[in-house]
All heavy atoms as TSV, in Angstrom:
chain	resi	resn	atom	element	x	y	z
A	1	MET	N	N	-13.254	-0.862	-4.353
A	1	MET	CA	C	-11.878	-1.089	-3.978
A	1	MET	C	C	-11.612	-0.404	-2.642
A	1	MET	O	O	-11.962	0.741	-2.441
A	1	MET	CB	C	-10.955	-0.534	-5.055
A	1	MET	CG	C	-9.506	-0.641	-4.721
A	1	MET	SD	S	-8.409	-0.180	-6.044
A	1	MET	CE	C	-8.570	1.574	-6.027
A	2	ARG	N	N	-10.989	-1.111	-1.751
A	2	ARG	CA	C	-10.587	-0.551	-0.468
A	2	ARG	C	C	-9.160	-0.054	-0.570
A	2	ARG	O	O	-8.370	-0.533	-1.375
A	2	ARG	CB	C	-10.640	-1.615	0.612
A	2	ARG	CG	C	-12.016	-2.025	0.972
A	2	ARG	CD	C	-11.933	-2.966	2.148
A	2	ARG	NE	N	-13.249	-3.391	2.516
A	2	ARG	CZ	C	-13.549	-4.622	2.853
A	2	ARG	NH1	N	-12.641	-5.552	2.856
A	2	ARG	NH2	N	-14.771	-4.926	3.192
A	3	GLU	N	N	-8.845	0.885	0.324
A	3	GLU	CA	C	-7.486	1.413	0.313
A	3	GLU	C	C	-7.091	1.811	1.724
A	3	GLU	O	O	-7.892	2.349	2.470
A	3	GLU	CB	C	-7.398	2.626	-0.614
A	3	GLU	CG	C	-5.998	3.072	-0.880
A	3	GLU	CD	C	-5.933	4.137	-1.945
A	3	GLU	OE1	O	-6.606	5.162	-1.797
A	3	GLU	OE2	O	-5.195	3.951	-2.908
A	4	TRP	N	N	-5.849	1.492	2.092
A	4	TRP	CA	C	-5.278	1.916	3.360
A	4	TRP	C	C	-4.118	2.838	3.074
A	4	TRP	O	O	-3.443	2.718	2.061
A	4	TRP	CB	C	-4.785	0.723	4.173
A	4	TRP	CG	C	-5.878	-0.139	4.691
A	4	TRP	CD1	C	-6.854	0.216	5.570
A	4	TRP	CD2	C	-6.128	-1.494	4.348
A	4	TRP	NE1	N	-7.685	-0.842	5.799
A	4	TRP	CE2	C	-7.262	-1.904	5.068
A	4	TRP	CE3	C	-5.503	-2.406	3.519
A	4	TRP	CZ2	C	-7.776	-3.186	4.965
A	4	TRP	CZ3	C	-6.017	-3.679	3.411
A	4	TRP	CH2	C	-7.134	-4.051	4.144
A	5	VAL	N	N	-3.892	3.770	3.992
A	5	VAL	CA	C	-2.826	4.752	3.844
A	5	VAL	C	C	-2.060	4.827	5.158
A	5	VAL	O	O	-2.615	4.552	6.231
A	5	VAL	CB	C	-3.421	6.125	3.440
A	5	VAL	CG1	C	-4.318	6.691	4.509
A	5	VAL	CG2	C	-2.351	7.108	3.071
A	6	CYS	N	N	-0.780	5.183	5.091
A	6	CYS	CA	C	0.009	5.272	6.323
A	6	CYS	C	C	-0.454	6.471	7.147
A	6	CYS	O	O	-0.879	7.488	6.618
A	6	CYS	CB	C	1.499	5.348	6.029
A	6	CYS	SG	S	2.039	6.848	5.234
A	7	ASP	N	N	-0.356	6.343	8.458
A	7	ASP	CA	C	-0.769	7.398	9.380
A	7	ASP	C	C	0.189	8.578	9.392
A	7	ASP	O	O	-0.204	9.701	9.636
A	7	ASP	CB	C	-0.846	6.846	10.801
A	7	ASP	CG	C	-2.268	6.614	11.251
A	7	ASP	OD1	O	-3.187	7.106	10.591
A	7	ASP	OD2	O	-2.441	5.929	12.271
A	8	CYS	N	N	1.446	8.322	9.105
A	8	CYS	CA	C	2.464	9.358	9.277
A	8	CYS	C	C	2.399	10.457	8.212
A	8	CYS	O	O	2.394	11.630	8.540
A	8	CYS	CB	C	3.850	8.737	9.308
A	8	CYS	SG	S	4.263	7.799	7.830
A	9	CYS	N	N	2.365	10.077	6.936
A	9	CYS	CA	C	2.477	11.099	5.892
A	9	CYS	C	C	1.545	10.883	4.696
A	9	CYS	O	O	1.422	11.762	3.853
A	9	CYS	CB	C	3.910	11.167	5.389
A	9	CYS	SG	S	4.465	9.641	4.610
A	10	GLY	N	N	0.931	9.737	4.599
A	10	GLY	CA	C	0.049	9.460	3.470
A	10	GLY	C	C	0.788	9.080	2.196
A	10	GLY	O	O	0.185	8.930	1.143
A	11	ARG	N	N	2.078	8.923	2.280
A	11	ARG	CA	C	2.892	8.625	1.098
A	11	ARG	C	C	2.740	7.178	0.641
A	11	ARG	O	O	2.800	6.875	-0.538
A	11	ARG	CB	C	4.343	8.917	1.440
A	11	ARG	CG	C	5.299	8.670	0.336
A	11	ARG	CD	C	6.691	9.062	0.788
A	11	ARG	NE	N	7.641	8.737	-0.259
A	11	ARG	CZ	C	8.928	8.732	-0.101
A	11	ARG	NH1	N	9.431	9.066	1.066
A	11	ARG	NH2	N	9.716	8.423	-1.088
A	12	TRP	N	N	2.559	6.257	1.587
A	12	TRP	CA	C	2.450	4.837	1.286
A	12	TRP	C	C	0.991	4.426	1.300
A	12	TRP	O	O	0.258	4.755	2.212
A	12	TRP	CB	C	3.221	4.024	2.327
A	12	TRP	CG	C	4.617	4.491	2.520
A	12	TRP	CD1	C	5.073	5.336	3.491
A	12	TRP	CD2	C	5.743	4.173	1.708
A	12	TRP	NE1	N	6.422	5.552	3.334
A	12	TRP	CE2	C	6.863	4.844	2.255
A	12	TRP	CE3	C	5.932	3.377	0.577
A	12	TRP	CZ2	C	8.129	4.747	1.710
A	12	TRP	CZ3	C	7.196	3.279	0.045
A	12	TRP	CH2	C	8.275	3.961	0.605
A	13	ARG	N	N	0.565	3.679	0.287
A	13	ARG	CA	C	-0.822	3.221	0.201
A	13	ARG	C	C	-0.872	1.757	-0.169
A	13	ARG	O	O	-0.046	1.272	-0.923
A	13	ARG	CB	C	-1.589	4.018	-0.851
A	13	ARG	CG	C	-1.784	5.455	-0.459
A	13	ARG	CD	C	-2.539	6.233	-1.511
A	13	ARG	NE	N	-2.727	7.587	-1.063
A	13	ARG	CZ	C	-3.853	8.042	-0.545
A	13	ARG	NH1	N	-4.884	7.257	-0.436
A	13	ARG	NH2	N	-3.950	9.294	-0.152
A	14	VAL	N	N	-1.885	1.083	0.363
A	14	VAL	CA	C	-2.144	-0.310	0.022
A	14	VAL	C	C	-3.577	-0.394	-0.467
A	14	VAL	O	O	-4.504	-0.017	0.246
A	14	VAL	CB	C	-1.947	-1.248	1.237
A	14	VAL	CG1	C	-2.361	-2.662	0.880
A	14	VAL	CG2	C	-0.512	-1.210	1.712
A	15	SER	N	N	-3.755	-0.853	-1.705
A	15	SER	CA	C	-5.108	-1.038	-2.224
A	15	SER	C	C	-5.424	-2.528	-2.232
A	15	SER	O	O	-4.535	-3.369	-2.359
A	15	SER	CB	C	-5.241	-0.457	-3.634
A	15	SER	OG	O	-4.381	-1.132	-4.518
A	16	VAL	N	N	-6.707	-2.841	-2.074
A	16	VAL	CA	C	-7.172	-4.224	-2.052
A	16	VAL	C	C	-8.192	-4.383	-3.169
A	16	VAL	O	O	-9.168	-3.642	-3.222
A	16	VAL	CB	C	-7.816	-4.579	-0.697
A	16	VAL	CG1	C	-8.233	-6.037	-0.677
A	16	VAL	CG2	C	-6.878	-4.268	0.438
A	17	GLU	N	N	-7.948	-5.318	-4.064
A	17	GLU	CA	C	-8.856	-5.572	-5.175
A	17	GLU	C	C	-9.229	-7.047	-5.201
A	17	GLU	O	O	-8.415	-7.900	-4.844
A	17	GLU	CB	C	-8.188	-5.214	-6.495
A	17	GLU	CG	C	-7.839	-3.749	-6.621
A	17	GLU	CD	C	-7.178	-3.446	-7.945
A	17	GLU	OE1	O	-7.558	-4.052	-8.950
A	17	GLU	OE2	O	-6.278	-2.595	-7.949
A	18	LEU	N	N	-10.435	-7.321	-5.621
A	18	LEU	CA	C	-10.880	-8.693	-5.796
A	18	LEU	C	C	-10.758	-9.029	-7.277
A	18	LEU	O	O	-11.449	-8.467	-8.118
A	18	LEU	CB	C	-12.327	-8.841	-5.329
A	18	LEU	CG	C	-12.888	-10.247	-5.297
A	18	LEU	CD1	C	-12.096	-11.109	-4.326
A	18	LEU	CD2	C	-14.344	-10.221	-4.882
A	19	ILE	N	N	-9.819	-9.929	-7.603
A	19	ILE	CA	C	-9.552	-10.305	-8.988
A	19	ILE	C	C	-9.743	-11.808	-9.114
A	19	ILE	O	O	-9.044	-12.580	-8.453
A	19	ILE	CB	C	-8.123	-9.897	-9.411
A	19	ILE	CG1	C	-7.947	-8.393	-9.277
A	19	ILE	CG2	C	-7.845	-10.355	-10.839
A	19	ILE	CD1	C	-6.540	-7.908	-9.506
A	20	ARG	N	N	-10.685	-12.195	-9.960
A	20	ARG	CA	C	-11.001	-13.612	-10.188
A	20	ARG	C	C	-11.234	-14.373	-8.885
A	20	ARG	O	O	-10.743	-15.469	-8.684
A	20	ARG	CB	C	-9.909	-14.289	-10.991
A	20	ARG	CG	C	-9.845	-13.824	-12.409
A	20	ARG	CD	C	-8.884	-14.676	-13.208
A	20	ARG	NE	N	-8.215	-13.805	-14.142
A	20	ARG	CZ	C	-6.946	-13.860	-14.437
A	20	ARG	NH1	N	-6.176	-14.767	-13.903
A	20	ARG	NH2	N	-6.423	-13.019	-15.299
A	21	GLY	N	N	-11.965	-13.745	-7.974
A	21	GLY	CA	C	-12.318	-14.404	-6.721
A	21	GLY	C	C	-11.247	-14.389	-5.654
A	21	GLY	O	O	-11.435	-14.961	-4.589
A	22	ARG	N	N	-10.133	-13.739	-5.903
A	22	ARG	CA	C	-9.054	-13.667	-4.917
A	22	ARG	C	C	-8.691	-12.218	-4.641
A	22	ARG	O	O	-8.714	-11.384	-5.537
A	22	ARG	CB	C	-7.811	-14.388	-5.418
A	22	ARG	CG	C	-8.020	-15.858	-5.546
A	22	ARG	CD	C	-6.767	-16.511	-6.000
A	22	ARG	NE	N	-6.916	-17.946	-5.852
A	22	ARG	CZ	C	-5.938	-18.759	-5.571
A	22	ARG	NH1	N	-4.732	-18.293	-5.437
A	22	ARG	NH2	N	-6.160	-20.041	-5.444
A	23	HIS	N	N	-8.317	-11.951	-3.396
A	23	HIS	CA	C	-7.897	-10.600	-3.033
A	23	HIS	C	C	-6.434	-10.393	-3.421
A	23	HIS	O	O	-5.599	-11.270	-3.244
A	23	HIS	CB	C	-8.056	-10.381	-1.528
A	23	HIS	CG	C	-9.476	-10.195	-1.134
A	23	HIS	ND1	N	-10.233	-11.225	-0.645
A	23	HIS	CD2	C	-10.278	-9.114	-1.189
A	23	HIS	CE1	C	-11.448	-10.779	-0.391
A	23	HIS	NE2	N	-11.506	-9.507	-0.713
A	24	ARG	N	N	-6.141	-9.220	-3.961
A	24	ARG	CA	C	-4.772	-8.812	-4.305
A	24	ARG	C	C	-4.477	-7.515	-3.557
A	24	ARG	O	O	-5.269	-6.573	-3.579
A	24	ARG	CB	C	-4.616	-8.573	-5.806
A	24	ARG	CG	C	-4.878	-9.778	-6.666
A	24	ARG	CD	C	-3.941	-10.915	-6.416
A	24	ARG	NE	N	-2.565	-10.537	-6.740
A	24	ARG	CZ	C	-1.514	-11.322	-6.522
A	24	ARG	NH1	N	-1.664	-12.490	-5.974
A	24	ARG	NH2	N	-0.316	-10.909	-6.853
A	25	TYR	N	N	-3.351	-7.471	-2.889
A	25	TYR	CA	C	-2.919	-6.306	-2.130
A	25	TYR	C	C	-1.786	-5.643	-2.902
A	25	TYR	O	O	-0.775	-6.274	-3.185
A	25	TYR	CB	C	-2.436	-6.730	-0.744
A	25	TYR	CG	C	-3.478	-7.474	0.041
A	25	TYR	CD1	C	-3.582	-8.859	-0.043
A	25	TYR	CD2	C	-4.373	-6.785	0.848
A	25	TYR	CE1	C	-4.550	-9.550	0.668
A	25	TYR	CE2	C	-5.339	-7.467	1.559
A	25	TYR	CZ	C	-5.425	-8.843	1.463
A	25	TYR	OH	O	-6.384	-9.517	2.161
A	26	ARG	N	N	-1.948	-4.365	-3.234
A	26	ARG	CA	C	-0.959	-3.641	-4.032
A	26	ARG	C	C	-0.373	-2.501	-3.203
A	26	ARG	O	O	-1.087	-1.623	-2.735
A	26	ARG	CB	C	-1.627	-3.092	-5.280
A	26	ARG	CG	C	-0.654	-2.399	-6.221
A	26	ARG	CD	C	-1.320	-1.952	-7.489
A	26	ARG	NE	N	-1.752	-3.126	-8.225
A	26	ARG	CZ	C	-2.876	-3.173	-8.933
A	26	ARG	NH1	N	-3.659	-2.130	-9.013
A	26	ARG	NH2	N	-3.206	-4.274	-9.570
A	27	LEU	N	N	0.944	-2.505	-3.065
A	27	LEU	CA	C	1.656	-1.468	-2.324
A	27	LEU	C	C	2.130	-0.394	-3.296
A	27	LEU	O	O	2.797	-0.699	-4.285
A	27	LEU	CB	C	2.854	-2.079	-1.588
A	27	LEU	CG	C	3.763	-1.119	-0.839
A	27	LEU	CD1	C	3.007	-0.398	0.262
A	27	LEU	CD2	C	4.965	-1.864	-0.272
A	28	VAL	N	N	1.785	0.869	-2.998
A	28	VAL	CA	C	2.098	1.995	-3.880
A	28	VAL	C	C	2.758	3.107	-3.074
A	28	VAL	O	O	2.361	3.389	-1.952
A	28	VAL	CB	C	0.805	2.537	-4.533
A	28	VAL	CG1	C	1.074	3.793	-5.334
A	28	VAL	CG2	C	0.153	1.484	-5.395
A	29	ARG	N	N	3.781	3.724	-3.659
A	29	ARG	CA	C	4.398	4.927	-3.076
A	29	ARG	C	C	3.973	6.110	-3.926
A	29	ARG	O	O	4.192	6.136	-5.138
A	29	ARG	CB	C	5.917	4.805	-3.070
A	29	ARG	CG	C	6.581	6.056	-2.540
A	29	ARG	CD	C	8.073	5.951	-2.456
A	29	ARG	NE	N	8.624	5.465	-3.719
A	29	ARG	CZ	C	9.792	4.854	-3.822
A	29	ARG	NH1	N	10.520	4.642	-2.761
A	29	ARG	NH2	N	10.231	4.445	-4.991
A	30	ARG	N	N	3.372	7.108	-3.291
A	30	ARG	CA	C	2.924	8.316	-3.994
A	30	ARG	C	C	3.924	9.442	-3.769
A	30	ARG	O	O	4.484	9.571	-2.688
A	30	ARG	CB	C	1.557	8.759	-3.484
A	30	ARG	CG	C	0.478	7.792	-3.826
A	30	ARG	CD	C	-0.873	8.362	-3.419
A	30	ARG	NE	N	-1.921	7.588	-4.018
A	30	ARG	CZ	C	-2.493	7.860	-5.179
A	30	ARG	NH1	N	-2.124	8.910	-5.862
A	30	ARG	NH2	N	-3.440	7.095	-5.656
A	31	TYR	N	N	4.116	10.243	-4.799
A	31	TYR	CA	C	5.010	11.397	-4.705
A	31	TYR	C	C	4.188	12.669	-4.541
A	31	TYR	O	O	3.116	12.804	-5.120
A	31	TYR	CB	C	5.882	11.506	-5.958
A	31	TYR	CG	C	6.833	10.347	-6.093
A	31	TYR	CD1	C	6.552	9.283	-6.940
A	31	TYR	CD2	C	7.996	10.316	-5.342
A	31	TYR	CE1	C	7.416	8.219	-7.045
A	31	TYR	CE2	C	8.870	9.248	-5.439
A	31	TYR	CZ	C	8.574	8.201	-6.295
A	31	TYR	OH	O	9.428	7.136	-6.392
A	32	ARG	N	N	4.725	13.595	-3.759
A	32	ARG	CA	C	4.037	14.866	-3.545
A	32	ARG	C	C	4.022	15.694	-4.833
A	32	ARG	O	O	4.911	15.556	-5.671
A	32	ARG	CB	C	4.742	15.647	-2.446
A	32	ARG	CG	C	4.528	15.016	-1.088
A	32	ARG	CD	C	5.119	15.900	-0.020
A	32	ARG	NE	N	6.182	15.126	0.608
A	32	ARG	CZ	C	7.253	15.633	1.166
A	32	ARG	NH1	N	7.450	16.922	1.184
A	32	ARG	NH2	N	8.155	14.859	1.705
A	33	PRO	N	N	3.007	16.560	-4.985
A	33	PRO	CA	C	2.913	17.373	-6.207
A	33	PRO	C	C	4.155	18.226	-6.488
A	33	PRO	O	O	4.523	18.426	-7.640
A	33	PRO	CB	C	1.697	18.262	-5.952
A	33	PRO	CG	C	0.881	17.518	-4.953
A	33	PRO	CD	C	1.855	16.754	-4.107
A	34	GLU	N	N	4.810	18.704	-5.449
A	34	GLU	CA	C	6.002	19.529	-5.681
A	34	GLU	C	C	7.170	18.727	-6.251
A	34	GLU	O	O	8.132	19.286	-6.751
A	34	GLU	CB	C	6.429	20.280	-4.410
A	34	GLU	CG	C	6.757	19.404	-3.250
A	34	GLU	CD	C	5.607	19.198	-2.279
A	34	GLU	OE1	O	4.452	19.398	-2.643
A	34	GLU	OE2	O	5.896	18.816	-1.144
A	35	PHE	N	N	7.065	17.399	-6.189
A	35	PHE	CA	C	8.077	16.529	-6.789
A	35	PHE	C	C	7.563	15.881	-8.072
A	35	PHE	O	O	8.085	14.866	-8.510
A	35	PHE	CB	C	8.513	15.446	-5.795
A	35	PHE	CG	C	9.186	16.007	-4.582
A	35	PHE	CD1	C	8.574	15.931	-3.350
A	35	PHE	CD2	C	10.413	16.633	-4.670
A	35	PHE	CE1	C	9.187	16.453	-2.225
A	35	PHE	CE2	C	11.030	17.158	-3.549
A	35	PHE	CZ	C	10.413	17.070	-2.318
A	36	GLY	N	N	6.523	16.442	-8.641
A	36	GLY	CA	C	6.008	15.950	-9.905
A	36	GLY	C	C	4.806	15.033	-9.803
A	36	GLY	O	O	4.259	14.598	-10.803
A	37	GLY	N	N	4.390	14.703	-8.585
A	37	GLY	CA	C	3.242	13.821	-8.410
A	37	GLY	C	C	3.552	12.414	-8.890
A	37	GLY	O	O	4.693	12.014	-9.024
A	38	GLY	N	N	2.520	11.650	-9.130
A	38	GLY	CA	C	2.688	10.301	-9.642
A	38	GLY	C	C	2.786	9.252	-8.557
A	38	GLY	O	O	2.680	9.541	-7.369
A	39	LYS	N	N	2.976	8.019	-8.999
A	39	LYS	CA	C	3.073	6.912	-8.048
A	39	LYS	C	C	3.878	5.778	-8.654
A	39	LYS	O	O	4.013	5.660	-9.867
A	39	LYS	CB	C	1.691	6.419	-7.646
A	39	LYS	CG	C	0.867	5.868	-8.797
A	39	LYS	CD	C	-0.516	5.476	-8.327
A	39	LYS	CE	C	-1.317	4.952	-9.494
A	39	LYS	NZ	N	-2.637	4.526	-9.118
A	40	ASP	N	N	4.454	4.962	-7.774
A	40	ASP	CA	C	5.194	3.760	-8.153
A	40	ASP	C	C	4.538	2.572	-7.480
A	40	ASP	O	O	4.321	2.590	-6.264
A	40	ASP	CB	C	6.646	3.815	-7.664
A	40	ASP	CG	C	7.520	4.703	-8.505
A	40	ASP	OD1	O	7.198	4.892	-9.691
A	40	ASP	OD2	O	8.522	5.196	-7.977
A	41	VAL	N	N	4.231	1.536	-8.238
A	41	VAL	CA	C	3.748	0.290	-7.654
A	41	VAL	C	C	4.975	-0.504	-7.237
A	41	VAL	O	O	5.816	-0.850	-8.063
A	41	VAL	CB	C	2.887	-0.506	-8.658
A	41	VAL	CG1	C	2.489	-1.845	-8.062
A	41	VAL	CG2	C	1.662	0.288	-9.059
A	42	LEU	N	N	5.091	-0.775	-5.943
A	42	LEU	CA	C	6.266	-1.462	-5.413
A	42	LEU	C	C	6.097	-2.966	-5.367
A	42	LEU	O	O	7.079	-3.695	-5.333
A	42	LEU	CB	C	6.582	-0.945	-4.015
A	42	LEU	CG	C	6.879	0.547	-3.932
A	42	LEU	CD1	C	7.106	0.953	-2.492
A	42	LEU	CD2	C	8.089	0.888	-4.774
A	43	GLY	N	N	4.849	-3.424	-5.337
A	43	GLY	CA	C	4.629	-4.860	-5.295
A	43	GLY	C	C	3.157	-5.198	-5.160
A	43	GLY	O	O	2.351	-4.362	-4.778
A	44	GLU	N	N	2.850	-6.452	-5.487
A	44	GLU	CA	C	1.481	-6.940	-5.394
A	44	GLU	C	C	1.545	-8.362	-4.866
A	44	GLU	O	O	2.326	-9.184	-5.369
A	44	GLU	CB	C	0.835	-6.902	-6.774
A	44	GLU	CG	C	-0.622	-7.252	-6.766
A	44	GLU	CD	C	-1.237	-7.048	-8.130
A	44	GLU	OE1	O	-1.367	-5.885	-8.546
A	44	GLU	OE2	O	-1.571	-8.054	-8.762
A	45	VAL	N	N	0.757	-8.646	-3.828
A	45	VAL	CA	C	0.783	-9.959	-3.183
A	45	VAL	C	C	-0.637	-10.471	-2.981
A	45	VAL	O	O	-1.611	-9.733	-3.143
A	45	VAL	CB	C	1.536	-9.907	-1.834
A	45	VAL	CG1	C	3.006	-9.612	-2.049
A	45	VAL	CG2	C	0.925	-8.897	-0.901
A	46	GLY	N	N	-0.750	-11.738	-2.594
A	46	GLY	CA	C	-2.054	-12.365	-2.474
A	46	GLY	C	C	-2.520	-12.674	-1.069
A	46	GLY	O	O	-3.616	-13.181	-0.885
A	47	SER	N	N	-1.708	-12.360	-0.045
A	47	SER	CA	C	-2.146	-12.638	1.324
A	47	SER	C	C	-1.649	-11.540	2.263
A	47	SER	O	O	-0.719	-10.794	1.934
A	47	SER	CB	C	-1.619	-13.996	1.795
A	47	SER	OG	O	-0.235	-13.929	2.027
A	48	VAL	N	N	-2.250	-11.481	3.435
A	48	VAL	CA	C	-1.868	-10.473	4.419
A	48	VAL	C	C	-0.458	-10.748	4.948
A	48	VAL	O	O	0.313	-9.819	5.187
A	48	VAL	CB	C	-2.892	-10.420	5.569
A	48	VAL	CG1	C	-2.446	-9.475	6.669
A	48	VAL	CG2	C	-4.252	-9.995	5.033
A	49	ALA	N	N	-0.107	-12.024	5.108
A	49	ALA	CA	C	1.247	-12.366	5.562
A	49	ALA	C	C	2.295	-11.889	4.560
A	49	ALA	O	O	3.334	-11.341	4.947
A	49	ALA	CB	C	1.362	-13.870	5.768
A	50	GLU	N	N	2.030	-12.076	3.271
A	50	GLU	CA	C	2.952	-11.596	2.239
A	50	GLU	C	C	2.997	-10.073	2.215
A	50	GLU	O	O	4.056	-9.481	1.990
A	50	GLU	CB	C	2.537	-12.115	0.871
A	50	GLU	CG	C	2.712	-13.592	0.693
A	50	GLU	CD	C	2.104	-14.095	-0.605
A	50	GLU	OE1	O	1.103	-13.523	-1.083
A	50	GLU	OE2	O	2.653	-15.077	-1.144
A	51	LEU	N	N	1.853	-9.426	2.466
A	51	LEU	CA	C	1.810	-7.965	2.523
A	51	LEU	C	C	2.655	-7.453	3.681
A	51	LEU	O	O	3.412	-6.496	3.528
A	51	LEU	CB	C	0.367	-7.476	2.667
A	51	LEU	CG	C	0.175	-5.979	2.871
A	51	LEU	CD1	C	0.731	-5.192	1.690
A	51	LEU	CD2	C	-1.291	-5.663	3.103
A	52	SER	N	N	2.560	-8.086	4.824
A	52	SER	CA	C	3.365	-7.700	5.977
A	52	SER	C	C	4.850	-7.814	5.659
A	52	SER	O	O	5.639	-6.917	5.979
A	52	SER	CB	C	3.008	-8.578	7.172
A	52	SER	OG	O	3.803	-8.248	8.268
A	53	ASP	N	N	5.237	-8.888	5.006
A	53	ASP	CA	C	6.634	-9.073	4.605
A	53	ASP	C	C	7.070	-8.009	3.606
A	53	ASP	O	O	8.155	-7.436	3.716
A	53	ASP	CB	C	6.821	-10.470	4.007
A	53	ASP	CG	C	8.250	-10.737	3.614
A	53	ASP	OD1	O	9.153	-10.511	4.442
A	53	ASP	OD2	O	8.467	-11.168	2.455
A	54	LEU	N	N	6.218	-7.710	2.634
A	54	LEU	CA	C	6.513	-6.690	1.630
A	54	LEU	C	C	6.691	-5.319	2.282
A	54	LEU	O	O	7.618	-4.579	1.947
A	54	LEU	CB	C	5.392	-6.649	0.589
A	54	LEU	CG	C	5.585	-5.769	-0.622
A	54	LEU	CD1	C	6.711	-6.306	-1.501
A	54	LEU	CD2	C	4.292	-5.689	-1.425
A	55	LEU	N	N	5.816	-4.990	3.221
A	55	LEU	CA	C	5.918	-3.708	3.921
A	55	LEU	C	C	7.237	-3.584	4.682
A	55	LEU	O	O	7.900	-2.548	4.610
A	55	LEU	CB	C	4.755	-3.537	4.897
A	55	LEU	CG	C	3.426	-3.105	4.311
A	55	LEU	CD1	C	2.326	-3.238	5.351
A	55	LEU	CD2	C	3.487	-1.689	3.793
A	56	THR	N	N	7.619	-4.630	5.399
A	56	THR	CA	C	8.847	-4.534	6.194
A	56	THR	C	C	10.102	-4.530	5.316
A	56	THR	O	O	11.104	-3.941	5.696
A	56	THR	CB	C	8.937	-5.670	7.230
A	56	THR	OG1	O	8.829	-6.926	6.572
A	56	THR	CG2	C	7.869	-5.544	8.276
A	57	ARG	N	N	10.039	-5.149	4.152
A	57	ARG	CA	C	11.207	-5.153	3.257
A	57	ARG	C	C	11.390	-3.832	2.515
A	57	ARG	O	O	12.516	-3.382	2.306
A	57	ARG	CB	C	11.091	-6.271	2.220
A	57	ARG	CG	C	11.461	-7.627	2.757
A	57	ARG	CD	C	11.559	-8.684	1.660
A	57	ARG	NE	N	10.252	-8.913	1.034
A	57	ARG	CZ	C	10.005	-8.745	-0.264
A	57	ARG	NH1	N	10.946	-8.376	-1.087
A	57	ARG	NH2	N	8.799	-8.970	-0.749
A	58	LEU	N	N	10.281	-3.205	2.090
A	58	LEU	CA	C	10.383	-2.048	1.196
A	58	LEU	C	C	10.054	-0.697	1.817
A	58	LEU	O	O	10.291	0.336	1.189
A	58	LEU	CB	C	9.465	-2.267	-0.015
A	58	LEU	CG	C	9.769	-3.491	-0.876
A	58	LEU	CD1	C	8.751	-3.617	-1.990
A	58	LEU	CD2	C	11.167	-3.418	-1.438
A	59	THR	N	N	9.476	-0.688	3.011
A	59	THR	CA	C	9.066	0.568	3.636
A	59	THR	C	C	9.467	0.576	5.103
A	59	THR	O	O	9.794	-0.463	5.662
A	59	THR	CB	C	7.531	0.764	3.545
A	59	THR	OG1	O	6.895	-0.163	4.422
A	59	THR	CG2	C	7.017	0.598	2.145
A	60	PRO	N	N	9.388	1.723	5.748
A	60	PRO	CA	C	9.631	1.770	7.194
A	60	PRO	C	C	8.366	1.460	7.997
A	60	PRO	O	O	8.307	1.752	9.189
A	60	PRO	CB	C	10.082	3.218	7.409
A	60	PRO	CG	C	9.400	3.984	6.334
A	60	PRO	CD	C	9.324	3.051	5.157
A	61	LEU	N	N	7.351	0.865	7.383
A	61	LEU	CA	C	6.039	0.650	8.001
A	61	LEU	C	C	5.787	-0.804	8.368
A	61	LEU	O	O	6.445	-1.711	7.872
A	61	LEU	CB	C	4.928	1.067	7.028
A	61	LEU	CG	C	4.973	2.467	6.459
A	61	LEU	CD1	C	3.891	2.635	5.417
A	61	LEU	CD2	C	4.817	3.483	7.559
A	62	THR	N	N	4.756	-0.989	9.216
A	62	THR	CA	C	4.187	-2.302	9.496
A	62	THR	C	C	2.688	-2.199	9.242
A	62	THR	O	O	2.168	-1.108	8.970
A	62	THR	CB	C	4.425	-2.738	10.956
A	62	THR	OG1	O	3.739	-1.833	11.816
A	62	THR	CG2	C	5.909	-2.764	11.292
A	63	LEU	N	N	1.983	-3.296	9.365
A	63	LEU	CA	C	0.529	-3.268	9.169
A	63	LEU	C	C	-0.154	-2.341	10.164
A	63	LEU	O	O	-1.175	-1.723	9.856
A	63	LEU	CB	C	-0.050	-4.675	9.283
A	63	LEU	CG	C	0.255	-5.620	8.134
A	63	LEU	CD1	C	-0.241	-7.019	8.462
A	63	LEU	CD2	C	-0.364	-5.117	6.848
A	64	ALA	N	N	0.397	-2.233	11.369
A	64	ALA	CA	C	-0.194	-1.380	12.409
A	64	ALA	C	C	-0.127	0.107	12.059
A	64	ALA	O	O	-0.881	0.904	12.614
A	64	ALA	CB	C	0.499	-1.623	13.731
A	65	ASP	N	N	0.736	0.489	11.136
A	65	ASP	CA	C	0.888	1.894	10.746
A	65	ASP	C	C	-0.144	2.340	9.710
A	65	ASP	O	O	-0.183	3.526	9.364
A	65	ASP	CB	C	2.290	2.136	10.183
A	65	ASP	CG	C	3.364	1.886	11.214
A	65	ASP	OD1	O	3.157	2.227	12.386
A	65	ASP	OD2	O	4.411	1.338	10.834
A	66	LEU	N	N	-0.959	1.436	9.204
A	66	LEU	CA	C	-1.929	1.770	8.157
A	66	LEU	C	C	-3.301	2.047	8.743
A	66	LEU	O	O	-3.702	1.446	9.735
A	66	LEU	CB	C	-2.025	0.615	7.153
A	66	LEU	CG	C	-0.740	0.236	6.426
A	66	LEU	CD1	C	-0.968	-0.995	5.581
A	66	LEU	CD2	C	-0.241	1.390	5.583
A	67	ARG	N	N	-4.031	2.952	8.096
A	67	ARG	CA	C	-5.429	3.218	8.465
A	67	ARG	C	C	-6.237	3.291	7.187
A	67	ARG	O	O	-5.685	3.509	6.100
A	67	ARG	CB	C	-5.555	4.521	9.244
A	67	ARG	CG	C	-5.152	5.738	8.428
A	67	ARG	CD	C	-5.465	7.034	9.147
A	67	ARG	NE	N	-4.804	8.158	8.527
A	67	ARG	CZ	C	-5.173	8.738	7.401
A	67	ARG	NH1	N	-6.235	8.333	6.762
A	67	ARG	NH2	N	-4.498	9.757	6.891
A	68	GLU	N	N	-7.549	3.127	7.305
A	68	GLU	CA	C	-8.399	3.152	6.123
A	68	GLU	C	C	-8.452	4.565	5.537
A	68	GLU	O	O	-8.590	5.546	6.271
A	68	GLU	CB	C	-9.806	2.692	6.471
A	68	GLU	CG	C	-10.618	2.370	5.253
A	68	GLU	CD	C	-11.869	1.578	5.588
A	68	GLU	OE1	O	-12.010	1.111	6.713
A	68	GLU	OE2	O	-12.694	1.447	4.682
A	69	ALA	N	N	-8.288	4.657	4.230
A	69	ALA	CA	C	-8.316	5.965	3.556
A	69	ALA	C	C	-9.730	6.514	3.532
A	69	ALA	O	O	-10.700	5.770	3.484
A	69	ALA	CB	C	-7.773	5.834	2.134
A	70	ARG	N	N	-9.848	7.819	3.538
A	70	ARG	CA	C	-11.169	8.469	3.517
A	70	ARG	C	C	-11.660	8.615	2.118
A	70	ARG	O	O	-11.068	8.768	1.161
A	70	ARG	CB	C	-11.082	9.841	4.154
A	70	ARG	CG	C	-10.737	9.729	5.588
A	70	ARG	CD	C	-10.662	11.109	6.226
A	70	ARG	NE	N	-9.915	10.952	7.444
A	70	ARG	CZ	C	-8.831	11.633	7.741
A	70	ARG	NH1	N	-8.375	12.535	6.930
A	70	ARG	NH2	N	-8.214	11.438	8.863
């Protein structure tokens, strides 16, 4: 599984999974440990265009703000 994370704070993550021969992009917001940790799945889409739309609707990010997670 691949994963991208935002450059600014690492709070927003996008994972890419191959499910039944198709890629699924899942947008997740992670909470810092001092706020109890955990994560919320904000949405799951099937294309990069839909992911771009999801990012602009639900986050202050664009695709250019993401980098590959280590």
